[in-house]
N, C-alpha and C positions, 0 to 999 in steps of 0.2 A: 504495501500499498504505500508505502513513506520510503524504502530503502530499495536497494538491487535486487532484483529477482535471483542473482547468481553471486550472494555476498561472501561465499567463499573463494571466490575468484578474483574480488577487490584486494588491495594493497591494504595491510594492517600497518593503518596510518596513525600517526602521535594520538588525532582524535579520536580513533576507533579505540585503541587502547585505551585512553581515557575513560570514555563510556563504557568499555566493556569491567573497568576497573571500579567505577561509580555504581554502576549496576549489580556488582559484586557486593560492593560493600554496602550496600543499602538492604540486599537481601539478607545479607550476614548479620548485621546489626540487628535487624528487625526480630529475625529468628531466635538473635540470641536474647531479646528482651524479652519475645516470648517465653521461651525457655526458663528466664529467670521467673516471672510472673505467672507462667501457666504451668509450668514444670512438666510432668509426662503430658499433659494434654498437647505438646508441641512435638513429642515422640513416640507415646506409649499405644497401648491398644487401641485407644482413641483418641486419635488426634484432630488437632483445630491450631492448625501453622497459619497464624493471620498474615505472617509475610507470603506467603502464597500469594496475596492478592497482587502483588507488584510482578506475577509471572505476566500480566496482561501487558505487561512492557513490550513483550516479543510480538505484540500485534503492531509495534510501532517501528522497529528495528530490529536486525538480524544479530547485531549486539549483543542484544538481550539473552539469544542461545547460550554462548558461552560465559556471559556475565552471569546469569544465572547460575549455571553448572557451578562455576567456581565458588560463588557465594555458598551454596548449598554445602559445598564440600567443606568451606571453611566454618560453616555452621557446625556442622556435624562432627569435624574434628574437635573444637572446640566442647560441644557435648560429651564427648570422652571424660575430658577432665572436669567436667561440670556434674554431668549424673553418675562419673564412675564406673560407667560401662565397658571399661577394659577394652581388650581385644576384640572383644564381641562388638564393640561400637564401631568396629571398620568395617564391619556388615551394610551399617546405616552410611557410612562416609562413601563405599563403591556404590550399593545399590540403589540406596537413597538419592545420591547423587544421579545415578543416571536413569532414575525415575524422573529427577527435574528438569534432565536433559532433552529427554523424548519428550516431556510434554511441553516444554518451550518451542522445540523443533516442530510439533506437530501446531501448534499456534502460530507459530510465524507462516506456516505453510499454508495454513486455511484463513489467514489473517484478513480477506477479503469478508469473512462470515464470522464475526467477532463470538456470538452465542454457541457458534458451531466450535470454533477455534479453541475456546477455552477449556470445551471437553479434554483437550488435551492432557493437559495436567490430572483433571479429575480421573481419568481412565489409567493412565500411566502409574499414579503413585495406588490406585484400588489395585490395578493388578501385580506391580510389582513390590511394593511395602509389606502386604502381607505374607509374600513368598519367604520372609528371612524374618520377619517380629517375633512368630514364635520360638525363635532360638536366642535372640536378644533378650526378649522376655523373662525366659526361664533362667538365662543367666544372672538375671537380677532378681530371681525369687519371684519372679509372678507362674503361678503355676496351675492358673486355673483362668477359663476365658472372661473377661470382665460380665458381670451382672448375673453369672451364670456359677453352677457348679461342677463346671464339664472341665474335666483335668485336660491341661497340654498333653501329657504323654498318651500315643495313641489316639490323640483327636487332631491330629492337624487339618485334615479334609475341613473340618467344625471350625478350626482356628482361623484357616484360610476364608472363608465362607464370611466368617463373622468379620476378619481384618477387609474384606472386600466391602462388603458393605458399609463399615463404621469408617474406613478411610476415604471411600469412594463419597460418603456423605459428608462427611467434615472438609474435603476439598472442595466439594460442590459449594457447600456453603457459603468455603470464604471465596472463591472467584467469582460468583454468581451474584453475591451479596455485597461485597467489597471491592473485588478485581473489576466489575464490569463500569460501575459507580465511577471508579476511579478512571478508565479508561477514555468515560465520555469526560470528565474533569479535563483529562488531559488532552483532548481533541478540541477543546473548548480554548486551551492556554498558545503559548507561543512557541511549542516544543516541537508539533509536529514541523511547521515551516522552517523551525533549526535543523531537522532533521534533513528535510528536503535540501537546504542549502548544502548541508555538511556532505551529504550523498553526491550532487551535483558538482562540487569543488574537484576533486580528484578528475572526472570526466574531464571539465572543461580545462585543466591544466595538461592531461594527456593527448586533448587533441591541438594545443596549442602550438 
């Protein structure tokens, strides 16, 4: 919508590096704030990571894809120290970052239809996070599916189904109730025009 359809072929300029770093810092900072105030609601079996709202930045620029991925990795690495997950926390670093990356990529690819595009983060998190979450939870002392008496041992399919629903609903609530209004507010700001100018500048230079 606002950037080149082939962003991987464009030169990694200082402007793009700065934009990627800014998005990464914003996502990481918001996630750490959520972890500090919401605790397990940011990474536990029922997730409401409010920082996921900024995934809508992928509707505006392809640089949000690496930016969000980097920010997620930074936040999840920090969470290892904050929550005491130890080496098991690396599961969240690797696969949580993968979910964020794929979700952002889908959002960018489908950016012409924002309401559909933000399903990317919802589905990516709903499908990927529950696949490793039972292992992480058991390592932290959670032995039953939340709000039930079903033990995690031998109940992986049930835990995955619970995680699929819980993560999907939490992510959907954040991106649709917070993310899309944020996107609409950004559309009314000077940001889209600035992105167009930044994207056009290298092209103009190359044609000179």
